[in-house]
C-alpha positions as CSV (number, residue, x, y, z in Angstrom):
1,M,8.2,21.6,79.7
2,A,6.6,19.2,82.2
3,I,7.4,15.6,81.4
4,Q,5.0,13.1,83.1
5,N,6.7,10.6,85.5
6,A,5.5,7.3,84.1
7,T,5.3,5.9,87.7
8,D,2.3,8.1,88.3
9,V,0.4,7.0,85.2
10,V,-2.2,4.4,86.1
11,L,-4.9,2.2,84.6
12,S,-8.1,2.4,86.5
13,I,-11.2,0.2,86.0
14,S,-14.8,0.4,87.3
15,T,-15.4,-2.4,89.7
16,S,-18.2,-3.2,92.2
17,D,-16.3,-1.1,94.7
18,G,-16.1,2.0,92.3
19,K,-13.3,3.2,90.1
20,E,-10.0,1.6,91.2
21,A,-6.5,1.5,90.0
22,V,-5.2,-1.9,89.0
23,A,-3.6,-3.1,92.2
24,H,0.2,-3.5,92.4
25,S,0.6,-2.4,88.8
26,T,4.1,-2.5,87.3
27,S,3.2,-1.2,83.8
28,C,0.3,0.0,81.7
29,S,-0.2,1.0,78.1
30,L,-2.7,2.6,75.7
31,S,-2.8,2.0,72.0
32,V,-5.0,4.0,69.6
33,N,-5.4,2.9,66.0
34,V,-6.9,4.0,62.7
35,D,-7.8,1.4,60.1
36,L,-7.1,2.4,56.5
37,R,-9.5,2.2,53.6
38,D,-7.9,1.6,50.2
39,S,-8.8,4.4,47.8
40,T,-6.4,3.4,45.0
41,T,-7.6,4.2,41.5
42,K,-6.2,3.7,38.0
43,S,-4.9,7.3,38.1
44,S,-2.9,6.6,41.3
45,G,0.2,6.0,39.2
46,G,0.8,2.6,40.7
47,W,0.9,4.0,44.3
48,Q,-1.5,2.8,46.9
49,E,-3.7,5.6,48.3
50,N,-5.7,5.4,51.6
51,L,-8.3,7.2,53.5
52,G,-8.9,7.0,57.3
53,G,-11.4,4.4,58.4
54,L,-12.5,3.0,61.7
55,K,-10.8,4.0,64.9
56,S,-10.1,1.6,67.8
57,W,-8.2,1.5,71.1
58,E,-6.8,-0.9,73.6
59,M,-5.5,-0.7,77.1
60,S,-3.3,-3.2,78.9
61,G,-1.4,-3.6,82.1
62,D,0.8,-5.8,84.2
63,A,0.7,-6.3,88.0
64,F,1.8,-8.4,90.9
65,V,-0.7,-11.0,92.2
66,D,-1.7,-10.3,95.8
67,I,-3.8,-12.9,97.5
68,A,-3.9,-11.0,100.8
69,G,-6.6,-8.5,99.7
70,P,-4.9,-5.5,98.1
71,T,-6.4,-2.0,97.8
72,G,-7.4,-1.5,94.2
73,A,-8.7,-3.8,91.5
74,D,-7.1,-7.2,91.9
75,V,-6.9,-10.2,89.6
76,E,-10.0,-11.9,91.2
77,Q,-12.2,-8.8,90.7
78,L,-11.0,-8.5,87.1
79,F,-11.7,-12.2,86.4
80,T,-15.2,-11.7,87.7
81,I,-15.7,-8.8,85.3
82,L,-14.2,-10.9,82.4
83,E,-16.7,-13.7,83.2
84,A,-19.6,-11.3,83.0
85,R,-18.4,-10.2,79.5
86,T,-19.7,-6.6,80.1
87,A,-18.0,-3.4,79.3
88,V,-16.4,-1.4,82.1
89,E,-15.3,2.2,82.3
90,C,-11.5,2.6,82.1
91,D,-9.2,5.5,82.7
92,F,-5.6,5.8,81.6
93,G,-3.4,8.6,82.8
94,L,-3.2,11.0,85.6
95,N,-4.2,14.6,86.3
96,G,-3.9,16.7,83.1
97,M,-3.4,13.6,80.8
98,L,-6.5,11.4,81.0
99,Y,-8.1,9.1,78.5
100,R,-11.5,7.5,79.3
101,G,-13.8,5.0,77.6
102,D,-15.7,1.8,78.0
103,A,-13.9,-1.5,77.3
104,I,-14.3,-5.2,77.5
105,I,-11.6,-7.3,79.2
106,T,-10.4,-9.6,76.5
107,S,-7.7,-11.5,78.3
108,I,-6.1,-12.1,81.7
109,S,-3.0,-14.2,82.0
110,I,-1.2,-15.2,85.2
111,D,2.5,-16.2,85.4
112,A,4.1,-17.9,88.4
113,G,7.7,-19.0,87.8
114,V,9.8,-20.8,90.3
115,E,11.3,-18.3,92.9
116,E,9.7,-15.4,91.1
117,N,6.9,-13.0,91.9
118,A,3.5,-14.1,90.6
119,T,2.3,-11.6,88.0
120,Y,-0.7,-11.1,85.7
121,S,-1.4,-9.3,82.5
122,I,-4.7,-7.8,81.5
123,S,-5.9,-6.6,78.1
124,L,-9.0,-4.5,77.3
125,T,-10.5,-3.6,74.0
126,G,-12.5,-0.4,73.7
127,T,-16.1,-0.4,72.7
128,G,-17.1,3.1,71.5
129,T,-15.4,6.5,71.9
130,L,-12.2,7.1,73.7
131,T,-12.3,10.6,75.2
132,Q,-9.3,12.7,76.0
133,N,-9.2,14.8,79.2
134,P,-13.0,14.2,79.9
């Protein structure tokens, strides 16, 4: 058994500089969902029955803000992509575990508490197919 070290799992986004990992990332996540279609009939015996419907996916991440020009996709580049409202290619994973698809950045939030590191969160919603190990 080879368990993946989560520190090595990254969220990468296509920017004007090419595919880059989110700079100074502290966490990232991938969520894949299936909507259900109600297929309950009078012969269901009072139990709800469902069929699989639309599939959807989202990626998100958290990172430190670096105003000194980090290597990787920083919050300023990501904000520019958000402003354009265009889909970007995203990767989640590393080596043998990789998920890839096009997504639209749906939110960026920046937090800066007193005597704390400035951080930001990014959320992306998939548009189209999410492929596994492309």
